[in-house]
ZAMARGU-4260 file (C-alpha; in steps of 0.2 Angstrom, whole numbers, plus 5000, padded with zeros to 4 digits):
<rodrens>
0) 4952/5027/4932 | 4959/5017/4946 | 4975/5009/4943 | 4978/4995/4957 | 4997/4995/4955
5) 4998/5014/4958 | 4997/5024/4974 | 4981/5034/4974 | 4989/5048/4983 | 5005/5051/4973
10) 5003/5040/4958 | 5020/5031/4961 | 5021/5012/4960 | 5013/5005/4976 | 5022/4988/4976
15) 5006/4979/4979 | 5008/4960/4976 | 4989/4958/4974 | 4989/4970/4959 | 5002/4960/4950
20) 4996/4944/4943 | 5013/4936/4945 | 5013/4939/4964 | 4994/4939/4967 | 4996/4923/4978
25) 5007/4932/4990 | 5002/4944/5005 | 5004/4962/5001 | 5017/4972/5011 | 5002/4982/5019
30) 4996/4966/5028 | 5011/4967/5040 | 5011/4985/5045 | 4999/4997/5054 | 4993/5012/5044
35) 4987/5026/5054 | 4968/5028/5051 | 4971/5047/5049 | 4982/5044/5034 | 4967/5035/5025
40) 4954/5048/5031 | 4965/5061/5022 | 4962/5053/5005 | 4947/5059/4995 | 4933/5047/4998
45) 4933/5041/4980 | 4951/5036/4982 | 4949/5026/4998 | 4949/5007/4997 | 4953/5008/4978
50) 4971/5003/4979 | 4986/5002/4990 | 4995/5018/4995 | 5014/5017/4993 | 5024/5014/5008
55) 5029/5032/5009 | 5012/5039/5008 | 5006/5026/5020 | 5019/5033/5032 | 5025/5015/5036
60) 5043/5015/5028 | 5051/5013/5046 | 5039/4998/5050 | 5044/4990/5034 | 5063/4992/5037
65) 5061/4984/5054 | 5050/4970/5048 | 5056/4952/5045 | 5061/4949/5027 | 5047/4937/5025
70) 5033/4950/5024 | 5043/4963/5014
</rodrens>
């Protein structure tokens, strides 16, 4: 069963604002980064487009650290 607040790759919290009703009106952190398509293709097909990866599995931690506070 898909849990939208958990990373489909590792099961850790994915910090998705859209998955949390309290923050669903805010843009998710993933909107402000560029995720390598190869990272997404490495997921099994049934896990793609089901929920956000966590920043570690999306391999975007460096991008988030460099991003303005408004999109974190």
